[in-house]
C-alpha positions in Angstrom: 30.3 20.3 38.2 30.9 16.6 37.3 28.3 14.3 36.4 28.1 10.8 35.6 26.7 9.8 32.3 25.6 6.2 32.1 25.3 4.9 28.7 23.6 1.6 27.5 26.3 0.5 25.0 25.9 -2.3 22.5 28.4 -3.5 19.7 26.6 -6.7 17.9 30.3 -7.5 16.7 31.6 -7.8 20.2 28.7 -8.5 22.5 25.6 -10.7 22.6 23.6 -8.1 24.7 23.7 -4.5 25.8 25.5 -3.4 28.9 25.9 -0.1 31.0 29.1 1.9 30.7 29.5 5.1 33.0 31.6 8.0 32.2 32.6 10.9 34.5 31.8 14.2 32.6 32.5 17.8 33.5 29.3 19.8 32.9 27.8 23.0 33.3 24.0 23.3 34.3 23.0 24.6 31.0 24.7 21.9 29.1 22.7 19.6 27.0 22.8 16.0 27.0 24.1 16.3 23.5 26.9 18.2 24.9 27.9 15.6 27.3 27.7 12.8 24.7 30.0 14.8 22.5 32.6 15.1 25.3 32.5 11.4 25.7 33.0 10.8 22.0 35.8 13.3 21.5 37.5 13.1 24.7 37.2 9.6 26.3 35.6 6.9 23.8 35.4 7.5 20.1 33.7 4.3 19.6 30.5 5.7 21.1 27.9 5.8 18.5 24.8 8.1 18.4 22.9 10.2 15.8 22.7 14.1 15.8 22.5 16.7 13.1 21.1 20.2 13.6 21.4 20.2 17.8 18.3 22.7 17.8 15.4 20.4 18.2 14.4 20.5 14.6 15.8 17.4 12.9 14.7 15.0 15.5 17.6 12.7 14.9 19.1 12.3 18.4 15.7 11.1 20.3 16.7 8.7 23.1 15.8 7.6 26.7 17.1 9.8 28.9 16.6 9.3 32.7 13.8 6.9 31.5 11.8 9.0 29.5 12.0 9.8 25.6 13.6 13.2 25.0 16.0 15.0 22.4 19.4 15.0 23.6 19.9 18.5 22.2 16.9 19.8 24.3 17.5 18.0 27.5 19.4 20.2 30.0 21.8 19.0 32.8 20.2 21.3 35.2 16.7 19.6 34.7 18.1 16.1 35.2 20.4 16.4 38.3 20.2 18.0 41.6 23.7 18.3 42.5 27.1 17.3 41.4 27.9 13.6 41.0 24.2 12.8 40.0 23.9 10.2 37.3 22.3 10.7 33.9 21.2 7.7 32.1 21.0 7.5 28.3 19.5 4.5 26.4 18.3 3.9 22.6 14.7 4.6 21.9 12.7 1.4 22.5 10.9 -0.9 20.0 13.2 -0.5 17.3 16.3 -2.8 16.5 19.6 -1.4 17.8 22.3 -1.2 15.3 25.0 -0.1 17.8 24.9 1.9 21.3 22.1 4.6 20.7 21.7 4.1 17.2 18.4 2.2 16.0 17.3 0.9 12.9 14.5 3.4 11.8 13.3 1.6 8.7 10.2 0.1 10.4 9.3 3.4 11.6 9.5 5.2 8.0 7.6 2.1 6.4 4.7 3.1 8.6 5.2 6.7 7.8 5.3 5.9 3.9 2.1 3.8 4.5 -0.1 6.6 5.2 1.0 8.5 2.2 2.3 11.6 3.8 1.7 13.9 0.8 -1.0 16.0 -0.6 -3.4 13.9 -3.0 -5.6 15.9 -5.2 -6.3 14.7 -8.9 -8.6 17.5 -9.6 -7.7 19.7 -12.5 -5.2 22.4 -10.9 -6.4 25.9 -10.7 -4.6 28.8 -12.6 -2.9 29.5 -9.3 -2.3 28.0 -6.0 -5.1 26.2 -4.1 -6.3 28.6 -1.6 -7.2 27.7 2.0 -8.7 29.9 4.6 -6.8 30.5 7.9 -9.4 28.6 9.6 -9.0 25.5 7.5 -5.3 25.8 7.7 -5.5 25.9 11.7 -7.6 22.6 11.5 -4.4 20.7 11.1 -1.8 23.1 12.4 -0.5 21.0 15.4 0.3 17.9 13.3 2.4 20.0 10.9 5.1 20.3 13.5 6.0 16.7 13.8 9.8 16.2 13.0 9.4 12.4 12.8 11.9 11.9 15.7 10.1 8.6 16.7 9.8 9.7 20.4 6.0 9.2 20.4 5.9 5.9 18.5 8.8 4.5 20.7 7.2 5.7 24.0 4.0 3.6 23.0 3.5 0.4 24.9 1.6 -1.0 22.2 4.4 -0.7 19.7 6.9 -2.3 22.1 4.8 -5.5 22.1 3.9 -5.2 18.5 6.2 -3.6 16.2 3.7 -4.0 13.2 1.6 -1.3 14.9 1.5 1.7 12.6 2.1 4.0 15.5 1.3 7.6 16.8 3.8 9.6 14.5 2.4 7.9 11.3 -1.2 8.7 12.5 -0.1 12.3 13.1 1.2 12.6 9.6 -2.1 11.1 8.4 -4.1 13.5 10.5 -2.0 16.4 8.8 -3.3 15.6 5.4 -6.6 14.1 6.2 -7.7 17.3 7.8 -6.3 19.5 5.0 -9.3 21.1 2.9 -7.2 20.7 -0.3 -6.6 16.9 -0.1 -8.9 14.3 -1.7 -6.8 11.3 -0.4 -8.4 10.5 3.0 -10.0 7.3 2.0 -6.7 5.9 0.6 -5.2 6.6 3.9 -7.9 5.1 5.9 -6.8 1.7 4.1 -3.6 1.7 6.0 -5.0 3.4 9.4 -8.2 0.9 9.4 -6.0 -2.3 9.0 -5.6 -4.6 12.0 -2.4 -2.9 12.7 -3.7 0.7 12.4 -5.3 3.2 14.4 -7.5 1.1 16.4 -4.6 -0.6 18.1 -4.2 2.7 20.2 -5.2 2.1 23.8 -5.0 5.9 24.8 -2.3 5.6 27.2 -1.1 9.3 26.5 2.5 8.2 26.5 3.0 9.5 23.0 1.6 13.0 24.0 4.1 13.4 27.0 6.9 12.2 25.0 6.6 14.6 22.1 9.2 17.3 22.0 7.0 19.5 19.9 4.1 19.4 22.4 1.8 18.1 19.7 -1.4 16.7 21.2 -0.7 13.2 19.8 -3.6 11.4 21.5 -5.9 13.9 20.4 -5.0 13.9 16.9 -5.3 9.9 17.2 -8.9 10.3 18.4 -9.8 12.7 15.7 -8.4 10.1 12.9 -10.6 7.5 14.4 -13.6 9.7 14.1 -13.0 10.5 10.8 -12.7 6.7 9.7 -15.9 6.0 11.7 -18.0 8.7 10.1 -16.1 8.9 6.8 -17.6 12.2 5.4 -14.7 12.7 3.2 
């Protein structure tokens, strides 16, 4: 069937603000939005700019606003976005980050927040003869937050982040959660410095947008609340 792919285009070298451009694309129900973007770029307009890599929901590089919701273009299916031939699918860049061109945004503010929570194991104790062992129960404590692919879908769905780009954001808090609750880690208090700051975890207003936006079904809001309690009781 044929669908209309309506894309928010923006080239800072040619226009002062974004504008909508529509393309007629032949599509199958099981096509992904990423497939439609490829058809436009390869067959209709080679100037269209967007990010993609693995195409299998692992790299997280093709997060965008599709029909008003943050999704991965490689996972969003035509059959789930349309009811009949001729329907329109809208595609916009994720919100809250500077747009460089079309669907490509500047991810540096996002990764700056990611780096601020020290997303790596911290343990200055003398290393054991072999690996640091961990029970299955201890591993399960932070299992969900290990699934984050840094697509920024959660952070850029957050209304607090939209109005305050300095907010550390859900994704960074999830990454902090992954290490704070790792029984092998000893760096919780170092991370609390960034998380307890005025732009940290207390900015969260529990809107649940982040949980709904996560393509990996991470309970993001729950992780944020657990980090808040960890800071409050600071038993580390």
